[in-house]
LOKOLTOR-710713 format. One record per residue (C-alpha): residue in one letter; x, y negated, z negated. Coordinates in steps of 0.5 Angstrom, whole numbers, padded with zeros to 4 digits, always signed. Example, Ala and Ser with C-alpha at 12.3 -4.5 7.8 and 13.67 -1.06 7.14 Angstrom:
A+0025+0009-0016 S+0027+0002-0014 
//
This chain:
X+0003+0004-0011 X+0002+0000-0005 X+0007-0005-0002 X+0012-0001-0006 X+0019-0004-0006 X+0024-0001-0001 X+0018+0003+0001 X+0013+0002+0006 X+0007-0001+0005 X+0000+0002+0004 X-0004-0002+0009 X-0004-0003+0016 X+0001-0008+0018 X+0006-0005+0023 X+0011-0010+0021 X+0018-0006+0020 X+0022-0005+0025 X+0022+0002+0029 X+0028+0001+0032 X+0034+0006+0030 X+0037+0001+0026 X+0032+0002+0021 X+0032+0009+0020 X+0027+0009+0013 X+0021+0009+0018 X+0022+0016+0020 X+0021+0021+0015 X+0025+0026+0014 X+0019+0031+0012 X+0016+0030+0019 X+0012+0036+0022 X+0017+0040+0026 X+0018+0038+0033 X+0018+0042+0040 X+0024+0044+0043 X+0023+0040+0049 X+0023+0033+0044 X+0029+0036+0041 X+0033+0037+0048 X+0031+0030+0050 X+0034+0027+0043 X+0040+0030+0044 X+0041+0029+0052 X+0047+0026+0054 X+0047+0019+0058 X+0052+0015+0062 X+0048+0009+0060 X+0051+0005+0055 X+0045+0001+0054 X+0041+0006+0052 X+0045+0007+0045 X+0046-0001+0045 X+0045-0001+0037 X+0051+0004+0036 X+0055-0002+0039 X+0053-0007+0034 X+0055-0007+0026 X+0048-0006+0024 X+0046+0000+0019 X+0044+0006+0023 X+0044+0013+0021 X+0045+0015+0028 X+0052+0015+0029 X+0053+0019+0023 X+0049+0025+0026 X+0050+0033+0027 X+0047+0038+0030 X+0046+0045+0025 X+0045+0051+0030 X+0043+0058+0028 X+0039+0057+0022 X+0035+0063+0019 X+0028+0063+0022 X+0023+0060+0018 X+0027+0056+0014 X+0023+0050+0012 X+0025+0042+0011 X+0026+0043+0003 X+0030+0050+0004 X+0035+0046+0008 X+0035+0040+0004 X+0036+0045-0002 X+0041+0049+0002 X+0046+0043+0003 X+0045+0040-0004 X+0047+0046-0007 X+0054+0045-0003 X+0054+0037-0005 X+0051+0034+0001 X+0046+0029+0001 X+0043+0028+0007 X+0039+0021+0010 X+0035+0025+0014 X+0033+0032+0017 X+0029+0034+0023 X+0028+0041+0025 X+0026+0044+0031 X+0026+0050+0036 X+0022+0054+0031 X+0026+0051+0025 X+0032+0055+0028 X+0037+0048+0029 X+0036+0041+0026 X+0039+0034+0027 X+0041+0032+0020 X+0044+0025+0019 X+0048+0022+0014 X+0049+0015+0011 X+0057+0014+0013 X+0062+0018+0016 X+0066+0021+0010 X+0059+0025+0008 X+0058+0027+0016 X+0065+0029+0016 X+0065+0033+0010 X+0058+0037+0012 X+0061+0039+0019 X+0068+0042+0015 X+0063+0045+0010 X+0058+0048+0014 X+0060+0050+0020 X+0062+0058+0020 X+0058+0058+0013 X+0053+0064+0012 X+0046+0063+0010 X+0041+0069+0010 X+0045+0073+0015 X+0046+0067+0020 X+0053+0064+0021 X+0052+0057+0022 X+0055+0053+0027 X+0055+0045+0027 X+0057+0040+0032 X+0057+0032+0033 X+0049+0030+0036 X+0049+0024+0041 X+0045+0018+0038 X+0037+0018+0039 X+0036+0013+0046 X+0033+0007+0045 X+0026+0008+0046 X+0024+0001+0050 X+0030+0002+0054 X+0028+0009+0056 X+0021+0006+0057 X+0024+0000+0062 X+0027+0005+0066 X+0021+0010+0066 X+0017+0004+0069 X+0022+0002+0074 X+0022+0009+0076 X+0015+0010+0077 X+0015+0003+0080 X+0020+0005+0085 X+0015+0011+0087 X+0008+0008+0087 X+0010+0001+0089 X+0007-0002+0083 X+0007-0002+0076 X+0004+0005+0073 X-0001+0000+0069 X-0004-0002+0075 X-0005+0005+0078 X-0008+0008+0072 X-0012+0002+0070 X-0016+0000+0076 X-0020-0006+0076 X-0022-0005+0069 X-0021-0011+0065 X-0017-0011+0058 X-0020-0013+0052 X-0019-0020+0049 X-0012-0020+0045 X-0016-0022+0039 X-0020-0015+0039 X-0014-0012+0041 X-0010-0014+0035 X-0016-0013+0030 X-0016-0005+0033 X-0009-0005+0031 X-0008-0008+0024 X-0016-0007+0022 X-0018-0002+0026 X-0025-0002+0022 X-0026-0009+0023 X-0033-0008+0027 X-0035-0002+0022 X-0041-0004+0017 X-0038-0004+0010 X-0042+0001+0007 X-0040+0006+0013 X-0033+0004+0011 X-0033+0006+0004 X-0037+0012+0006 X-0031+0014+0010 X-0026+0013+0005 X-0030+0017+0000 X-0030+0023+0005 X-0023+0022+0005 X-0022+0023-0002 X-0027+0029-0002 X-0023+0033+0003 X-0017+0031-0001 X-0020+0034-0008 X-0022+0040-0004 X-0016+0042-0001 X-0013+0041-0008 X-0018+0046-0011 X-0015+0051-0006 X-0008+0049-0008 X-0010+0050-0015 X-0012+0057-0014 X-0006+0059-0010 X-0001+0057-0015 X-0005+0058-0022 X-0009+0064-0022 X-0010+0063-0030 X-0015+0057-0028 X-0019+0061-0023 X-0025+0062-0028 X-0025+0055-0029 X-0024+0052-0022 X-0030+0057-0020 X-0034+0053-0024 X-0032+0046-0022 X-0032+0048-0014 X-0039+0050-0016 X-0041+0044-0019 X-0038+0039-0015 X-0038+0041-0008 X-0032+0045-0007 X-0028+0040-0011 X-0024+0041-0017 X-0027+0035-0021 X-0032+0030-0020 X-0032+0024-0016 X-0035+0018-0018 X-0038+0013-0014 X-0033+0009-0010 X-0031+0002-0012 X-0032-0003-0007 X-0027-0009-0006 X-0030-0016-0009 X-0028-0019-0003 X-0028-0015+0004 X-0024-0021+0008 X-0019-0025+0008 X-0017-0021+0002 X-0009-0020+0003 X-0004-0024-0002 X+0002-0022+0002 X+0003-0021+0010 X+0010-0020+0014 X+0010-0023+0020 X+0014-0021+0026 X+0017-0027+0030 X+0017-0025+0038 X+0015-0027+0045 X+0007-0027+0044 X+0003-0022+0048 X+0000-0028+0052 X+0007-0030+0054 X+0008-0036+0049 X+0015-0036+0046 X+0017-0036+0039 X+0010-0033+0037 X+0009-0031+0029 X+0004-0025+0028 X+0003-0018+0028 X+0006-0013+0033 X+0001-0011+0039 X+0004-0004+0040 X+0009+0000+0037 X+0017+0000+0039 X+0018+0007+0041 X+0012+0006+0045 X+0016+0000+0049 X+0012-0006+0046 X+0015-0012+0042 X+0010-0017+0044 X+0006-0020+0038 X-0001-0023+0037 X-0002-0029+0032 X-0007-0028+0026 X-0011-0033+0027 X-0017-0028+0029 X-0015-0023+0024 X-0020-0022+0018 X-0016-0019+0012 X-0011-0025+0012 X-0012-0031+0008 X-0013-0038+0011 X-0008-0041+0006 X-0003-0035+0010 X-0006-0037+0017 X-0004-0044+0015 X+0003-0043+0013 X+0004-0039+0020 X+0002-0044+0024 X+0006-0049+0021 X+0013-0045+0021 X+0011-0043+0028 X+0011-0050+0030 X+0018-0051+0026 X+0021-0045+0030 X+0019-0048+0036 X+0023-0055+0035 X+0029-0051+0034 X+0034-0048+0039 X+0035-0041+0037 X+0031-0036+0040 X+0027-0030+0037 X+0031-0024+0035 X+0030-0018+0040 X+0030-0011+0037 X+0032-0009+0045 X+0038-0013+0046 X+0040-0014+0038 X+0041-0022+0040 X+0037-0028+0038 X+0036-0030+0031 X+0028-0031+0028 X+0026-0024+0026 X+0021-0024+0021 X+0016-0029+0016 X+0013-0026+0010 X+0008-0030+0006 X+0005-0029-0001 X-0001-0033-0003 X-0004-0033-0010 X-0011-0035-0013 X-0007-0041-0016 X-0006-0044-0010 X+0001-0043-0009 X+0005-0040-0003 X+0012-0037-0002 X+0015-0037+0005 X+0021-0032+0007 X+0024-0033+0013 X+0029-0028+0016 X+0034-0030+0020 X+0040-0027+0024 X+0045-0031+0025 X+0049-0028+0030 X+0056-0032+0031 X+0053-0039+0028 X+0058-0043+0024 X+0056-0044+0017 X+0055-0051+0019 X+0050-0050+0024 X+0046-0045+0019 X+0047-0051+0013 X+0044-0056+0018 X+0038-0051+0020 X+0036-0050+0013 X+0037-0058+0012 X+0032-0059+0017 X+0027-0053+0015 X+0027-0056+0008 X+0026-0063+0011 X+0020-0060+0015 X+0017-0057+0009 X+0017-0062+0004 X+0017-0069+0007 X+0015-0068+0015 X+0009-0065+0018 X+0010-0058+0015 X+0009-0061+0007 X+0001-0060+0008 X+0002-0052+0009 X+0002-0051+0002 X+0008-0048+0001 X+0011-0048-0006 X+0017-0043-0005 X+0021-0043+0001 X+0027-0038+0002 X+0032-0036+0007 X+0035-0029+0008 X+0041-0028+0013 X+0038-0021+0017 X+0045-0020+0020 X+0050-0014+0019 X+0046-0010+0014 X+0050-0004+0011 X+0044-0002+0007 X+0037+0000+0009 X+0034-0003+0003 X+0031-0010+0004 X+0032-0011-0003 X+0039-0011-0002 X+0039-0018+0002 X+0040-0024-0002 X+0034-0029-0001 X+0037-0036-0002 X+0032-0041-0004 X+0031-0047+0001 X+0026-0051-0003 X+0021-0051-0008 X+0020-0046-0014 X+0024-0040-0014 X+0017-0036-0016 X+0010-0036-0015 X+0005-0034-0020 X-0002-0031-0020 X-0008-0030-0025 X-0010-0023-0026 X-0015-0020-0031 X-0014-0027-0035 X-0007-0026-0035 X-0001-0030-0032 X+0004-0026-0028 X+0011-0029-0024 X+0012-0026-0017 X+0019-0026-0014 X+0021-0025-0007 X+0022-0018-0007 X+0017-0016-0013 X+0011-0011-0012 X+0004-0014-0013 X-0002-0011-0011 X-0004-0014-0004 X-0011-0015-0006 X-0012-0019-0013 X-0019-0018-0014 X-0020-0011-0012 X-0013-0010-0017 X-0017-0012-0023 X-0023-0007-0021 X-0017-0002-0020 X-0014-0004-0027 X-0020-0004-0031 X-0022+0003-0029 X-0015+0005-0031 X-0015+0002-0038 X-0022+0006-0039 X-0020+0013-0036 X-0013+0012-0041 X-0017+0013-0047 X-0012+0008-0051 X-0012+0006-0058 X-0008+0002-0063 X-0003+0009-0064 X-0002+0010-0057 X+0004+0009-0052 X+0003+0008-0045 X+0009+0010-0040 X+0008+0005-0034 X+0012+0009-0029 X+0014+0005-0022 X+0011-0001-0026 X+0013-0007-0021 X+0012-0014-0024 X+0009-0010-0030 X+0001-0012-0028 X-0002-0004-0031 X+0002-0004-0038 X+0002-0012-0039 X-0006-0011-0038 X-0006-0005-0043 X-0001-0008-0048 X-0006-0011-0053 X-0010-0004-0054 X-0004+0000-0056 X+0002+0001-0060 X+0007+0000-0055 X+0008+0000-0047 X+0015+0002-0043 X+0015+0001-0036 X+0020+0004-0031 X+0022+0000-0024 X+0027+0001-0019 X+0027-0006-0017 X+0031-0010-0021 X+0028-0017-0019 X+0021-0014-0021 X+0024-0012-0028 X+0026-0019-0029 X+0019-0022-0027 X+0016-0016-0032 X+0020-0018-0038 X+0018-0026-0036 X+0011-0024-0035 X+0010-0020-0042 X+0013-0026-0045 X+0008-0031-0041 X+0002-0027-0044 X+0005-0027-0051 X+0007-0020-0051 X+0012-0017-0056 X+0010-0009-0056 X+0013-0008-0049 X+0020-0006-0046 X+0022-0005-0038 X+0027-0001-0036 X+0030-0001-0029 X+0033+0004-0025 X+0030+0010-0021 X+0024+0014-0025 X+0028+0021-0024 X+0034+0018-0027 X+0030+0014-0033 X+0024+0017-0034 X+0027+0024-0037 X+0031+0021-0042 X+0025+0016-0045 X+0020+0021-0045 X+0025+0026-0049 X+0026+0020-0054 X+0019+0019-0055 X+0016+0023-0061 X+0009+0020-0061 X+0003+0024-0061 X-0001+0019-0057 X+0003+0019-0050 X-0001+0017-0044 X+0003+0016-0037 X+0000+0012-0032 X+0004+0013-0025 X+0003+0008-0019 X+0008+0011-0014 X+0010+0009-0007 X+0007+0013-0002 X+0011+0019-0002 X+0010+0020-0009 X+0014+0022-0015 X+0020+0025-0015 X+0020+0032-0017 X+0025+0031-0023 X+0019+0026-0026 X+0014+0032-0025 X+0019+0037-0028 X+0020+0032-0034 X+0012+0031-0035 X+0011+0038-0035 X+0016+0039-0040 X+0014+0034-0045 X+0008+0038-0048 X+0006+0032-0053 X+0004+0028-0047 X-0003+0030-0046 X-0006+0025-0041 X-0004+0023-0034 X-0007+0017-0030 X-0005+0018-0023 X-0006+0012-0018 X-0004+0014-0011 X-0004+0010-0005 X-0004+0015-0001 X-0007+0022-0004 X-0005+0026+0002 X+0002+0025+0001 X+0002+0026-0006 X-0001+0032-0006 X+0005+0036-0007 X+0005+0032-0014 X-0002+0034-0016 X+0000+0042-0014 X+0006+0041-0019 X+0003+0038-0025 X-0003+0044-0024 X+0001+0050-0022 X+0003+0056-0027 X+0009+0055-0032 X+0015+0059-0029 X+0022+0060-0030 X+0023+0053-0027 X+0017+0049-0029 X+0016+0049-0036 X+0011+0047-0040 X+0003+0048-0040 X+0000+0045-0034 X-0005+0039-0033 X-0012+0040-0029 X-0016+0034-0026 X-0022+0032-0030 X-0024+0026-0026 X-0023+0022-0020 X-0025+0016-0016 X-0023+0012-0010 X-0022+0004-0010 X-0022+0000-0004 X-0017-0004-0004 X-0016-0005+0004 X-0022-0007+0007 X-0023-0006+0015 X-0017+0000+0014 X-0018+0007+0013 X-0013+0006+0007 X-0016+0007+0000 X-0013+0008-0007 X-0015+0014-0011 X-0015+0015-0018 X-0014+0022-0022 X-0014+0023-0029 X-0011+0030-0031 X-0011+0033-0038 X-0006+0038-0041 X-0009+0045-0041 X-0009+0047-0049 X-0006+0054-0049 X-0008+0054-0057 X-0016+0055-0054 X-0015+0057-0047 X-0013+0065-0046 X-0008+0064-0040 X-0003+0069-0037 X+0004+0069-0039 X+0009+0065-0035 X+0011+0070-0028 X+0017+0073-0028 X+0019+0071-0021 X+0018+0064-0017 X+0013+0067-0012 X+0008+0061-0014 X+0013+0055-0013 X+0012+0051-0007 X+0018+0048-0004 X+0017+0041-0007 X+0020+0043-0013 X+0028+0044-0013 
//
């Protein structure tokens, strides 16, 4: 699922803050870093500005960080996570360093951090006595870069960029931002498709190797498959292009900051990364993937905020107000604008006056022709949660939702709800899903991570029942409305984490014709969901929609691995795959993988192994 709720999006927009107050942007499954970086991260400093963010009442896990020393050698990320979970500890983030002999572990609050320190310190693990101590917060990258530049300038007499760049002329800003957000903008589309297809070839070739390592009984079948399909585990069909290659995005998130051209209060895309020391943004006027409707909304909103006395929010100082603008557009010519504003210490009267002036501007003033039909205001102040969905959106003007048409169906979309960012290409994707699922009037479809219900609703008239599962409550409400909008009564939706909801639903189903369609966020499905799928042997067919196939690799492997003491049920094997291009001008691509259950009645398979040597760390 691209653009999944609370997740990062499967596209190129570098929009979420990379500062320490948004720690979800740093994966807990990062590759092991060097000892040098570890020392740098924990290095003490007397300058409080380096840790300015910990002085503010913002969500950050950096103030709940500990350092665990003397870990056993060759311990991996999942080993440490399981060890902590075994003792009732649920870390927010884990980073391993120094040949994995020590780690930084952050928690969500002081209570969990202190509990971990008391419990783990002095504990023995694989012959090693662990030690735990408080870890210093990570230095703010932009402050650190400013200091480095000042030091280099004092040594060389001029900024390092001048010394290194010589007389080279910089590329125009339009080219620079295109290289950031649409890196394939100057590559012919046929070549873009070829590169993406080769990426999927690599994924399927790797999966073939992994299946061979984790399920020896599949080796004869696998040998034949690799011989027929260029070392891949299954045939790869021709990549499906996007019907539109430009102006295809129906959702964009823009930062509000100082422009790279020096213009204040600019709305656009960040030219670099915060950790690289850059806050400047460039407007979207010359970008190829943003729609003309969205560009018009950005122009009008930029004009409006420049008339206000409020400054842009600075991720470096945590001061200022205007922070982000999300724009959603539809084929039905509706547009939703959601502005994120940090109130700082403004009084309610001031905020009320600002919202009134915004309403007047877009309903009666210069912005009335912007196309905005739904205008929201979000207070992005003292956040106590890392999830954007936890921040209430206040409707300032217009309708509460917008509507989109897809495959002849109508869908309601709320501010936080997931909807594929390329509507025309989503139709290609969902049509393929429907074909591959091989459904009939006796089928029950499980739509996992269903968003606003698009996949399940598009298939509902062809099956007996559809059951959707989605984490975002707003999206679930939209999905229920969308079922009614399209006259469907054989579909139900459940709100919750897939790993919590899915097992109970699956165990209650007795239908012999069950097909699961999963469209998870980038990180893939939780291992509990995979284990539930494996146990439910009446579930014979699974269509996996992966917006990041490499990140979903562990899911693929676990679905296909040999049965064991922990992994119950016959394995699946991949039988068909295809790439669908939802993100032209970028390297991102959606991958469809059809997996079918191995029939043990007709296949002579080995008995489940007596140990767990073939299991990977991805399963608990």
